[in-house]
C-alpha positions in Angstrom: 211.0 140.2 111.9 208.0 138.8 111.1 208.5 138.7 107.4 212.1 136.4 108.5 209.8 134.3 110.2 207.2 133.6 107.8 210.6 133.0 105.0 211.8 130.3 108.1 208.0 128.3 107.7 208.4 128.5 103.8 211.4 127.0 104.1 210.9 124.1 106.1 207.6 123.5 104.4 209.4 123.4 101.1 212.1 121.1 102.5 209.4 118.5 104.3 207.8 118.9 100.5 211.2 118.3 98.8 212.0 115.2 101.2 208.1 114.0 100.5 208.9 114.2 96.7 212.2 112.2 96.8 211.1 109.4 99.5 207.3 109.2 98.2 205.9 110.8 94.9 207.3 107.9 93.0 205.0 105.7 94.8 202.5 108.1 95.1 202.1 108.6 91.4 203.0 105.1 89.9 199.1 105.1 88.7 199.6 107.5 86.1 201.0 104.6 84.1 203.7 106.7 82.2 207.6 105.8 82.0 208.7 109.2 82.9 208.2 109.0 86.9 211.7 109.6 87.2 211.5 113.1 85.0 208.5 114.1 87.5 210.2 113.6 90.5 213.5 115.2 89.1 211.3 118.4 88.3 209.4 118.3 91.3 213.1 118.6 93.2 213.7 121.6 90.8 210.8 123.6 91.2 211.3 123.4 95.0 214.8 125.0 94.6 213.6 127.2 92.5 211.3 128.4 95.2 213.7 128.0 98.0 215.9 130.4 95.6 212.9 133.5 95.8 211.3 133.0 99.0 214.5 132.0 101.3 217.3 134.1 99.1 220.3 133.8 102.3 224.0 132.1 101.3 224.0 128.5 101.6 219.9 128.0 102.1 219.4 125.8 99.2 222.6 123.5 100.1 221.7 123.5 103.7 218.1 122.3 102.3 220.1 119.4 100.0 221.7 117.9 102.9 218.4 117.9 105.3 216.3 116.6 102.3 219.9 113.9 101.7 219.1 113.0 105.4 215.4 112.5 105.1 215.9 110.5 102.1 218.0 108.1 104.1 215.5 107.9 106.7 212.6 107.7 104.6 214.4 105.5 101.7 217.4 103.8 103.4 217.9 101.2 100.5 218.4 103.8 97.7 221.4 103.5 95.9 224.3 105.7 95.7 223.0 107.4 92.6 220.1 108.9 93.9 222.1 110.8 96.5 224.4 112.0 93.9 221.2 113.4 91.8 220.0 114.9 95.1 223.6 116.7 95.7 224.1 117.6 91.8 220.8 119.7 91.9 221.4 121.2 95.1 224.7 122.6 94.6 223.5 123.7 91.3 220.7 125.4 92.5 223.2 127.4 95.3 225.2 128.5 92.0 222.4 129.9 90.2 220.5 131.6 93.0 223.3 133.3 94.7 220.7 136.4 94.3 217.6 137.2 92.5 218.2 139.5 90.0 217.7 137.5 87.2 215.3 135.2 88.7 213.5 134.1 85.5 216.9 133.4 83.4 218.3 131.7 86.3 215.0 129.1 86.8 215.1 128.6 82.8 218.9 127.7 82.7 219.3 126.0 86.2 216.2 123.7 85.0 217.6 123.2 81.8 221.1 122.0 82.7 219.7 119.8 85.7 217.8 117.8 83.7 220.2 117.7 80.7 222.6 116.2 83.6 220.3 113.8 84.7 219.6 112.2 80.8 222.9 112.5 80.3 223.8 110.5 83.5 221.3 107.3 82.1 223.1 107.3 78.9 226.7 107.1 80.3 225.3 104.8 82.6 224.3 102.4 79.7 227.8 103.1 78.0 229.8 102.2 80.8 227.4 99.3 81.8 227.3 97.8 78.3 230.1 99.5 76.8 230.2 100.7 73.1 229.5 97.5 71.4 226.3 97.8 72.9 225.0 101.1 70.9 226.9 99.2 67.6 224.9 96.0 68.4 221.9 97.9 68.9 222.8 99.8 65.3 223.3 96.4 63.6 219.7 94.7 65.3 217.5 97.7 63.9 219.3 97.6 60.4 218.9 94.3 59.8 215.2 94.5 61.1 214.5 97.1 58.7 216.4 94.9 55.7 219.0 97.9 55.1 222.1 97.4 53.2 224.2 99.7 55.4 224.2 100.1 59.1 222.6 103.4 60.1 223.1 104.7 63.5 220.3 104.4 65.6 221.4 104.6 68.7 222.6 108.1 68.4 219.0 109.3 67.3 217.9 106.9 70.5 220.4 108.9 72.5 219.6 112.0 70.8 216.1 111.7 71.6 216.3 110.7 75.2 218.5 114.3 75.8 216.3 116.2 73.9 213.4 115.3 76.2 214.9 116.3 79.2 216.2 119.6 78.2 213.1 120.5 76.4 211.0 119.1 79.9 213.6 121.0 81.6 213.3 124.2 79.7 209.3 124.4 80.1 209.7 123.5 84.1 212.0 126.6 84.2 210.0 129.0 82.8 206.8 127.0 85.1 209.2 127.7 88.3 210.0 131.1 87.5 206.0 131.8 87.5 204.7 130.3 90.3 206.0 133.0 93.2 203.8 135.8 91.2 200.9 132.9 90.7 200.7 131.4 94.4 198.2 134.3 95.7 195.9 134.2 92.8 195.8 130.2 93.0 194.5 130.2 96.6 191.1 130.8 95.9 190.1 127.8 93.6 193.1 125.3 95.1 193.8 125.6 99.0 192.2 122.3 100.7 189.6 122.7 103.4 190.5 122.4 107.1 188.9 119.0 107.2 190.9 117.9 103.7 194.0 118.7 105.5 193.4 117.3 109.2 195.0 114.3 110.6 192.6 111.7 111.5 195.0 108.8 111.6 198.7 109.5 112.7 199.6 105.6 112.2 198.4 106.0 108.8 200.6 109.2 107.9 203.6 107.8 109.3 203.3 104.5 107.3 202.8 106.6 104.5 206.2 108.5 105.3 208.3 105.4 105.2 209.2 104.5 101.7 209.1 101.1 100.8 211.1 101.2 97.9 213.9 98.8 98.2 214.9 98.4 94.4 218.6 98.9 94.0 218.8 98.0 90.4 217.5 100.5 87.9 214.3 99.2 86.1 215.8 100.6 82.9 219.1 98.5 83.1 217.2 95.4 84.1 214.8 95.7 80.9 218.0 96.6 78.8 220.0 93.3 79.9 216.5 91.2 79.7 216.5 92.4 75.4 220.2 91.7 75.2 219.4 88.0 76.3 216.1 87.8 74.0 219.0 88.8 71.4 221.4 86.7 72.1 218.8 84.0 72.2 217.3 85.0 68.9 221.1 84.6 67.3 221.2 81.1 68.7 217.6 79.9 67.5 217.8 78.8 63.6 215.0 81.5 62.3 214.8 83.4 59.8 215.1 87.1 61.2 217.8 88.9 61.1 220.7 88.7 64.2 224.0 89.9 65.1 226.2 87.4 66.1 226.3 85.4 68.8 229.4 86.4 70.5 229.2 89.7 70.1 225.8 89.9 72.1 227.5 87.4 74.4 230.3 89.6 75.3 227.9 92.4 76.0 225.7 90.3 78.6 228.7 89.2 80.2 230.6 92.6 80.3 227.1 94.0 81.5 226.9 91.0 84.4 230.2 91.4 85.9 230.3 95.5 86.1 226.8 95.4 88.1 227.8 92.5 90.2 231.0 95.0 90.8 229.0 97.8 91.3 226.0 96.4 93.5 228.1 94.3 95.8 231.5 96.3 96.3 231.7 99.9 94.9 228.3 101.0 95.3 227.6 99.8 98.7 231.3 101.3 99.9 230.6 104.7 98.6 227.1 104.5 100.1 228.7 103.6 103.8 230.8 106.5 103.1 228.0 108.9 102.3 225.3 107.4 104.9 228.5 107.8 107.7 229.1 111.6 106.4 225.4 112.3 106.3 224.8 111.2 110.0 227.7 113.5 111.3 225.4 116.2 109.7 222.4 115.2 111.2 223.6 115.3 115.0 224.8 119.3 113.9 220.9 120.1 112.6 219.2 118.8 115.1 216.5 121.5 115.6 215.9 121.9 112.0 215.6 118.2 111.5 212.9 117.9 114.4 211.2 120.9 112.8 210.7 119.5 109.4 210.6 115.9 110.5 207.0 117.1 112.1 206.2 118.4 108.9 206.3 115.4 107.0 203.5 113.6 107.5 201.3 116.4 107.3 203.2 117.0 103.7 202.7 113.3 102.7 198.8 113.8 103.4 198.7 116.8 101.2 200.2 115.1 98.3 198.4 112.5 98.4 195.0 114.4 98.7 196.3 116.6 96.0 197.0 113.9 93.6 193.5 112.2 94.6 191.6 115.7 93.6 193.4 116.7 90.6 192.1 112.9 88.8 189.3 114.5 87.0 191.8 115.4 85.0 193.8 113.5 82.3 197.5 113.8 81.5 200.0 117.1 81.7 196.1 118.7 83.2 196.5 116.6 85.9 200.0 117.2 86.8 199.3 120.9 86.8 196.6 120.7 89.0 198.3 118.6 91.0 201.3 120.9 91.3 199.0 123.7 92.4 197.3 121.7 94.9 200.6 121.0 96.5 202.1 124.2 96.2 199.3 126.1 97.4 198.7 124.4 100.4 202.5 124.1 101.1 202.3 127.7 101.4 199.0 128.5 102.8 198.2 125.7 105.2 194.8 125.5 107.2 
């Protein structure tokens, strides 16, 4: 019975941590100054799902956690686009399938993490292709080949897309290995990374509540917006009579108009419609999970504080070493709170 109670406590803490990662982690690590914030947030969710699979092996535990995180995402980031919910549910459903038992936990972690991040990378390429069309990739090939003064057009877009996808696969593989080792390392990390009681105490509830509410309101992915701006620049370069390689005006103008039409259709019609039904369904689930919601809601301020404090304490490290130190602080104080 004591073990079941302990697992339940771990379960709610992990869900609270997942919710904070989805709602506020991106803003907290903004100062990291790397264009991989989304990759870091996705990796964090994958690690948490792996830990739920290990410590709470009951059937349906990951799916229930996924629904709860989606509900809190709706509360913490009400302006998140439908794609953000798709990512949460894809990872949750995939995790539920891979962690039905712990017999092959390490292999499950590696395959799950690799597939989850590979899908994330492939989704980015697919979205860009849907919005800008295959003509966009052809235009990229022509533009780069023109800049390098090549006689024949090289398929640079294939290299760019392949490198982007390969990055996600490699990171997924490494995250899977890392996640598989965490349960064994947690007790040894405790001595060095557990925060003191004075560091974890909540002195100002108003600050914590404010931190728990994400102010992220952007509906358009920054990467897609940057691509659109670059297309406009390329088109202007093709209009101006200067002696640099450029592609035909009509070709770039067509891509810009196509992307403009698809983006308007998605963000003003299709996206809001799908988001309406998603929110309606989540609100129904919220009424069914009131008890769990209350338990996790009480943990959100303290969890946000731990994440922020852990990021601050890891500031003496740089690059990947800082992320590893940050991860140790967060997980130790999630499992062994003062």
